[in-house]
C-alpha positions as CSV (number, residue, x, y, z in Angstrom):
1,M,93.5,146.1,134.0
2,C,95.6,143.5,132.1
3,A,94.3,139.9,132.0
4,R,96.6,137.5,133.7
5,P,97.7,134.5,131.5
6,P,96.4,131.1,132.6
7,A,98.8,129.2,134.9
8,L,101.0,126.5,133.5
9,P,99.2,123.1,134.2
10,P,101.1,120.6,136.3
11,M,103.7,118.8,134.2
12,T,104.9,115.2,134.3
13,L,107.7,113.7,132.2
14,V,106.9,110.6,130.3
15,T,108.6,108.4,127.7
16,C,106.4,107.6,124.7
17,A,106.9,104.7,122.3
18,P,106.9,105.4,118.6
19,Q,103.5,105.0,116.9
20,T,102.2,104.7,113.4
21,V,99.1,107.0,113.2
22,F,96.5,107.2,110.5
23,G,94.1,110.1,110.2
24,L,92.9,113.2,108.4
25,S,95.3,116.1,108.1
26,R,94.9,119.8,107.4
27,R,97.3,122.7,107.1
28,L,96.2,125.5,109.5
29,T,97.1,128.8,111.1
30,A,96.3,129.9,114.7
31,A,93.4,131.8,113.3
32,M,92.0,128.6,111.7
33,R,92.1,126.5,114.9
34,A,88.3,126.5,114.9
35,E,88.4,124.1,111.9
36,I,89.9,121.3,114.0
37,P,86.6,120.0,115.4
38,A,85.3,119.6,111.8
39,L,88.4,117.4,111.0
40,W,87.5,115.2,114.0
41,A,83.9,115.1,112.9
42,E,84.9,113.9,109.4
43,L,87.2,111.3,110.9
44,G,84.2,110.1,113.0
45,R,81.9,109.9,110.0
46,R,84.4,107.8,108.0
47,H,85.9,105.6,110.8
48,G,83.6,106.0,113.8
49,A,83.6,102.2,114.6
50,E,87.4,102.2,114.6
51,L,87.5,105.1,117.0
52,C,85.2,103.7,119.7
53,G,87.0,102.6,122.8
54,R,90.5,103.5,121.6
55,E,93.0,106.2,122.3
56,T,93.0,108.9,119.6
57,L,95.7,111.5,118.8
58,G,95.7,115.1,117.5
59,I,99.2,115.6,116.2
60,V,100.6,119.1,115.7
61,H,103.6,119.3,113.4
62,D,105.4,121.0,110.5
63,F,105.4,124.5,112.2
64,D,106.5,127.5,110.1
65,R,107.7,131.0,111.0
66,S,104.3,132.6,110.1
67,G,102.4,130.5,112.7
68,G,101.3,127.8,110.3
69,F,101.2,124.1,111.3
70,T,99.7,120.8,110.2
71,Y,97.1,119.1,112.4
72,L,96.3,115.4,112.1
73,A,93.3,113.9,113.8
74,G,93.9,110.1,114.0
75,F,94.5,106.9,115.7
76,A,97.3,104.4,116.0
77,A,96.9,101.4,113.7
78,D,98.9,98.5,112.3
79,P,100.6,99.7,109.0
80,D,99.6,96.4,107.4
81,R,95.9,97.1,108.0
82,A,95.9,100.8,107.3
83,P,92.7,102.5,106.0
84,A,93.4,103.5,102.4
85,D,91.6,106.9,102.8
86,L,93.8,108.2,105.6
87,V,97.2,109.8,105.8
88,R,100.0,108.0,107.6
89,F,102.1,109.7,110.2
90,D,105.0,108.1,112.0
91,L,105.0,109.7,115.5
92,P,108.5,109.4,117.0
93,G,108.9,108.2,120.5
94,G,110.9,109.8,123.2
95,R,110.7,112.1,126.3
96,H,107.7,114.3,126.5
97,A,106.3,116.9,129.0
98,C,102.8,115.8,129.6
99,F,100.1,118.3,130.7
100,A,96.5,117.2,131.6
101,H,93.9,119.4,130.1
102,P,91.3,119.7,132.9
103,G,88.4,121.4,131.0
104,P,86.1,120.5,128.1
105,V,87.8,120.1,124.8
106,E,86.5,123.4,123.4
107,T,88.9,125.1,125.9
108,I,92.0,123.1,124.9
109,G,93.4,126.2,123.2
110,E,93.6,127.8,126.7
111,S,95.8,125.0,127.9
112,W,98.0,125.2,124.8
113,G,98.4,128.9,125.4
114,A,99.3,128.4,129.1
115,I,101.9,125.9,128.2
116,M,103.5,128.0,125.5
117,A,103.3,131.2,127.6
118,G,104.3,129.5,130.9
119,W,107.3,127.6,129.7
120,H,110.4,129.0,131.4
121,D,114.1,128.3,132.1
122,G,113.3,127.0,135.6
123,L,111.7,123.9,134.2
124,P,113.9,120.7,134.3
125,V,113.5,120.3,130.5
126,R,113.5,122.4,127.4
127,M,111.2,122.0,124.3
128,A,112.7,119.9,121.6
129,P,112.0,120.0,117.9
130,G,109.4,117.6,116.7
131,P,105.6,117.0,116.7
132,A,103.6,117.7,119.8
133,F,100.3,115.9,120.3
134,E,97.0,115.7,122.1
135,R,96.2,112.3,123.5
136,Y,92.5,111.5,124.0
137,A,91.6,108.7,126.4
138,P,89.5,105.8,125.1
139,D,86.6,106.9,127.2
140,F,87.0,110.6,126.1
141,G,83.7,112.5,125.6
142,P,83.8,116.0,124.0
143,A,80.9,117.1,126.3
144,R,82.7,116.4,129.6
145,P,85.9,117.7,131.0
146,G,89.1,115.7,131.2
147,G,90.5,112.7,129.3
148,V,92.9,114.8,127.3
149,E,96.7,115.3,127.7
150,I,99.0,117.6,125.7
151,L,102.5,116.2,125.1
152,I,105.4,118.3,124.1
153,P,108.8,116.7,123.0
154,V,111.6,117.7,125.4
155,L,115.3,117.4,126.1
156,E,117.0,117.5,129.4
157,R,118.6,120.8,130.3
158,G,122.4,120.8,130.5
């Protein structure tokens, strides 16, 4: 019997402001996704005090045809007070489809898979080029479910 793909999580449309994000970045493939938690752990070791009580972002960008992408684990900060050891990324604003990830963070790949597999022409928007990102709430805790949203840039159909 074939496994049924997970259902597309409920979607809301949001408008995001542009943000300047600083973090640690690594080039990955789908097979290397397991390295993402180590990137977050390293960011926590270096800048743990700056991460406490603030929203953090996992930015997925620079996709290539072979399935490669760049992942940046970071946080928004004033460019004039940027940590010298982190990479800067200017996250553009705009319309995004926002999907809440209901489970623990180690299952976020399932939500990404459901979004990519479940996207269809019946949705009111289509995917747009540009970075997608995970938005982690200020009170996010990796051991408990929730507190994470996946945002995909979109354009209105028509």
